[in-house]
N, C-alpha and C positions, 0 to 999 in steps of 0.2 A: 370960342375955342382958341382964337388967338392969344388970349391971355395965358393959355397953359403952355404955350410954346417955350417961353423961357425957361420953366421948370423942367420940361423934358430935355432941353438943350443942355442946361446945367448939369442934369445928372448924367448925361451922355459925355460931357467934356471932363468930369472927374474920372469916369471909367477910362477915357482915351488918354488922359494924363498918366495913368499908371501903365499903359501898354508898352511905352517904351521902355520903362523900367524891367518890365517882364521880358521883352526880347533881350535886352542886355544881360538878364540873369540867365536865361537860356542859353545864349552863346557862351558865357564863361563856363558854364557847367558842361556844355556840350564840348568844349575844348578839352576839358579833362577826360570826358568819356573817350573822346577821338584819340586821345593819347594811349589809354587802355586797349583799345580796338587796334590801333597800328601795331602794338606789341603782339596782341593775339595774331594778327595777320602774319608777322614776322615769324612767329613759331608755328603757324599753320595756314599756309596760303590758301586753305579751301574756303576759309572765311575772308569775306571781301570788306573792305572799310568803304562806306558809302558815304561821301561828303556832301551830297545834295539833301540837306537837312531843311529845306525852306518851308516843306509842307508842315512838318512837325512844329518849326518855329511859329507859323501862323497860327496853328491849333493852340499853342502854349500860351501866345501872347492874347488870344482872343477869350480864353477861359479866365472865369473869374477868380476861381481859388483851387482848382483841381491840380495840384502840384505833382501830378504823375504823367508822364508821356510815353508812349510806345516808341521804340527805336528798333527798326529791322535791319538785321545784320544778313546781307544776301550770302548764299552759297555760290562759290565759283564752280559752276557746273553748267554743262550743255542741257538744260533743262527740257527743251524740245525733243531731246533723243530718249526721255525717260517715258515709261508706260504707265498712264494713269489708269489704275485699277480701281473702280469704284466698289466700296464695300457692299455687302448684302444688305437688304432691308433692315434686317434685325440689327446687324452690327452698327449700321448707319444710325438708327434711332437711339440705340443704346449708348453710342459714341458722341451725341451732340454735346458740345461743350460750349459754356458761356465764355466769350472772349470780348473785353472792350464792352461788358454790359449788354451784349445782345448775342443770339444763337444764329448760326448759319448751317444748313444741312451739307451732305456732301463728302462724308469722310471718305478718304481714299488710301490706298498704297501708292507709293512712287516706286515702281519697279525699274531695275537695269536690265535691259534687254540682253539676251545670250549673244547677240552679234554686235552689242554696243561698242563704239569707239570712244576713245579718250575719256573713258569713265572708270578707269583701272583704280584711280585713287578713292573712288566712292565705293568700292567692293572690299575695303578693308574691314577688318572686324570691329574696329572702333565705331563704325557708322552704318555697318551693312549686315544683314540677315539673310542667310542662304535659305531659300525656299524652293521646293520642287515644283516646277511650272513649265509648261511647255514654251511659253514666251519669254519669261524673265528668268535670271539666274538668282534672283532675290530682291529684296526691298531694302532702300535705305530708310533706316529707322530713326523717326524723329526724337524718340526718347533718348537714343545713343547720342544723336546729335546734342541735344540739350546738356547732357551730361559732359561731353567733351567740351562744349563751348563754356560750361560752368567752370571745368577745370583750368581751361586756357585763361579766362578771365582771372580766376583766383591767383594763377602764376603770373599774370601780366601784373596785377596790382601789387603783388609783393615785390617783383622786380622794380616797378616802378618807385615804390616807397623806399626801397632800400638804395636806389640810385638818386633819391631825392627829387626825382622827377614830379612826384606828387607830394605835396606838403601835408603835414599832419593835420588831421581833420577835414581834408578835402574830399574824402571818398569814404564810404563805409560798404562792405560787403556782406555785412551781417545777415541780410535778409536772403541772401544766396542759398541759405539752409531750408528755405521754404521749398515745399515739393510743388512744383506748378509748370505750367507750359510756357512760363517765361521767366527771365531771369532778372530780379529786380537790384539794381544798384543805387545807392543814395549818394548824390554828388553835391557838393556845396556850390551854390550861386554867388556866395559872397555874404549874404545875409540869411539864407534859409536853404534847407535840404531839398532836392528835387529829386523825385523817384524816377529813374530811367527803367522801364520794363523792356528788356532786351529780348527779341524773338528772333530766331533764324527763320529766313523765308527763302523759298525757292521761287523764282520769277520765269514764267513761261509765256511764250507767245501763242503756241498752238493750244486750241481748246480754251481760249480766253473767256472771260465771264460772258454769259449769254443773257441779255435782258430781253423783257417780254416783247415778242414780236409786234405786238398792238401798241407798245410805248409811242407816246407822242412827244416829240423833242420840242418842248415848249418852255420859254423863259431863259432858255440858253442859247448863245450864238451857234448858229448851225455847224454840224459836225462835232461839236464838243463831247456829246454823250458817246459818239462811236470813239473818239480818241482816247477817252479815259478807260475805257474798257478793253484796250488792245494788248493787255498782259493779264495774266491770271496769277495771283500771288498765293502759294500754300505755305500755310504755318502749321506747327504741331497742334493737332485735336486731342491726342492721347499719346501713349508711349509708341504704339505701332502706326497709328493713323495721321494723315495729314488732312486739312481741310481747306477749302477757299477762304480768303480773307478779303473783305470789300472796304479795309480802312483806306488803303491809298487811292482807290477811285473816288470815295466819298470826299477825301481831303482834296483832290484835284478839282472835284466839283465845288467845293468850297472856295478854292483858290480862285475858280472862274466868277464866282459870285461877287469876290472881292474886286473885281474889274469892272463891274456893273455899275451905272450910274444910280445915284439914290443913296437910300438908306436901308439897303437890304442887309449888309453885314453889321450896320449899327443896330438894327433892331435885335440881332442875335446878340449883341455884345450887351444891351441893355436887359433883355429878358434873362440871359444867363446871370447877370448880377442880382436881378430881382430873385431869382430862383436859389442863388446863394444866400442872399439876405434873409428870405422870408419863406421859401417854400420847402426847403431840404430838411430831411430827418435831422434829428440831434447829431447822429454819428456821423453825417455827411456822406455817408457811402449808400444810403438807400434812397429810394424816390427817383425823381426826375434828375437825369444828369445832362452833361454837356453833348454827350453823344445823341441823346433824344432830341436836343434841342436843334442840333444841327439838320437832324433828319426833317424836323417840322420845317425849318429854314427853306430846305431843298422844296419841300412839297408846296410851301408857300410861294416860292419862286416859280414853280410850275404851274400853280392854279393862276396867280396873278402876275401875268406875262407882260402886262404893258408897263413902259417906263413910267406913265402917270400913277401907277399903283405906288410906287416907292419915292414921290417927289417930297413927302414930309414924314418926319420922324413918328409922330403920333399915329398917323395912317399906317406905316409900315409896321410897326409893333402890333397893331390889332390884325393886321394880316397874318401873322404868326399867331396870334391869340386865338383866332377863331378856329384854325386848324388844330391847335393844341386842345382847346376845349372840346371839340369833336371827339378827337382821339381818346381824351380821359373819360368822357361819357361812354363810350362804345368800348373802352379799354382794348383799344387796338390802334397802335402806330404801325404802319406798314413800312418795311424797309423800302428806301427810295428806288433801289435797283431791283429788289426782289418783293414786289408788294404782297406777295403771299405770305411773306414772313412778318409775323407780329413782334415787335420789338418791345412791346410790354409783357410778353410772356416770359414766366421764370422769374420775375422780379421778387427780391426778399420783401420789400414793402408793398402795402396795399395801394396802388396808384390811384384808386378811386378816391382816396381821401384827399388827393392833392386837387380835386375838382373845386371844392369851394374856396381854396386858397387862390387859384388862378381866377376864379369867377370874382373874388373880392377885388383883385387887382383891376380886372375888366370893367368892373362897376365905379370904383373909386381909385382910380391911378394915382391921384394928388397925394393920397396917404403914405404911398410907397416910394414915390419919387424923391426920397431923401436918404441920407447914409445915417444909420443908427450906429454910433460908436460905443454907446453904452448898452443896457438892457434893452432887449428888442420889445417892442410894443405888439400886443396881440389884440386887435379889435376885430368884432363881427360886423360886416356890413350887410346890406339887405341882400336876398338871394334873388336870382333869376326868376322870372315868372315861368310856371311849368310849361306853358305853351312854347316858349324858347328852347327850354331844356328838352322838350319832346322832339324839337326840330333837330337837335344834336344826334338823336339816335337814328335818324334817317338813312344815312350812308351804311349802316350795319343791316338795315331792312332792304335797301336797295342800292347797289354799287353805281347805279346811274347817278345818284346825289354826289359821289365822290367826284365833283368837278367843279369848275369856276363858277357857274352859275349860283350853285347851291351856297358857297363862300361868299359870294357877292351879296346873296340875300342876307346872311349873318351879319356881314359888315353894315348892310343897311339898317337891321336891327339895332346895332350898336350906334348907328348914326355917324358911321366913318366911311360911307360909300360916297366917293367923289370922282366916279369914273363918267366920262362923256361919250365913250364908245357906244354908238347907238345900238350895235348888235348885241353887246353885252348888257346892256340896260334892258333890251327886248328879252334876252334869254333869262335874265334875272326876273323879269316880270312874269315870264311864263311859268317858272319853276315855283314862284311863289304862288301863282293861281293854282297849280299843280297840288301843292302842300295844303292849300285851305281847301280844295275838294277833298283831300284824302283825311283830313281833320274832321270834315262835316261828315263823310260817310261812316266814319268811326263813331260819331256821336249820333 
């Protein structure tokens, strides 16, 4: 195993060498975007310029090739004074909208109370719709917000170009013609275009994101899970409805992971590069994406909570791999904050076809730990034995298996189990005995 370490490390070093350039590209393009948004704010102060982009910069730097980034534009509003009015079940089901390649429920209206103070500028016709209601005078309409913001961005771009604040070729608003719940702007980073998907957001502290009461805060410093869910972000779900967004809490958790010792974040870097090089569909928009891998990392951090889990790169990557393989076999990747939500639902590609690709890497990583700058090679390696694949189905049959001991057992199968904690070793042995009895009873 020691002989393999240089290959793993060399592959990681190439990835890390590109990260600084990606941060520089992001910051250069971001500066142009901020110029546009500052002009938008000057024309309509209801839209705030948020200069704290460290979360987006971190995500963009980590991603291997997804040159798109979501940029939120907060609304200058007393959001806690608004009335959150949940849609009916039928409306909510019909209004589920995919954003960032995953679905979240909870479509709602944001109403302005009849006795609301300091909300007059949000009851103007360009953003508001009057509705007869005993509590509210009407709703703030996300579709109108998007249209207004689109018009302001176009005007800002025209102004900046005429004043030579933005140079020719630095920005393209061509994709703003697309009818979507976000506003794409293509901005030059110096050597390539980055797509900034601009989304208006209402940030509210009351009725913040509620996570499962049975949640065990494990793998993160105490109190961090509570801190990242102290605000609720609402973004457009349809023309009339808003919905929760978990993008910022997930990025905050990723930022926390970046402060932990070991190879937690490096394992994400490496697998995302492998995904980009070998696992993605030809059009690069189907299949596994960076958001999926972020969620796999958070689950791995939760299950493998000991610092000794992450002391070497190869073992760290396998901690993500066993979680990912289990999710692919069961076709279920639970959302980290909302485990009842399956992030594999509604995908355009058949994610089950990814399993043999991920399996090939797990069984023979040496073949993949090199960069192919010419035509990619496609080789078929040996498949897992049926017994191990059957094990991967167990969490779907019994939720008790969705736990550390089960994934420790999988690591042991891959010969990547190097834990000295006696309690974990005992728990792993117990679940191994349990599964053997289960298999014996079936046969």
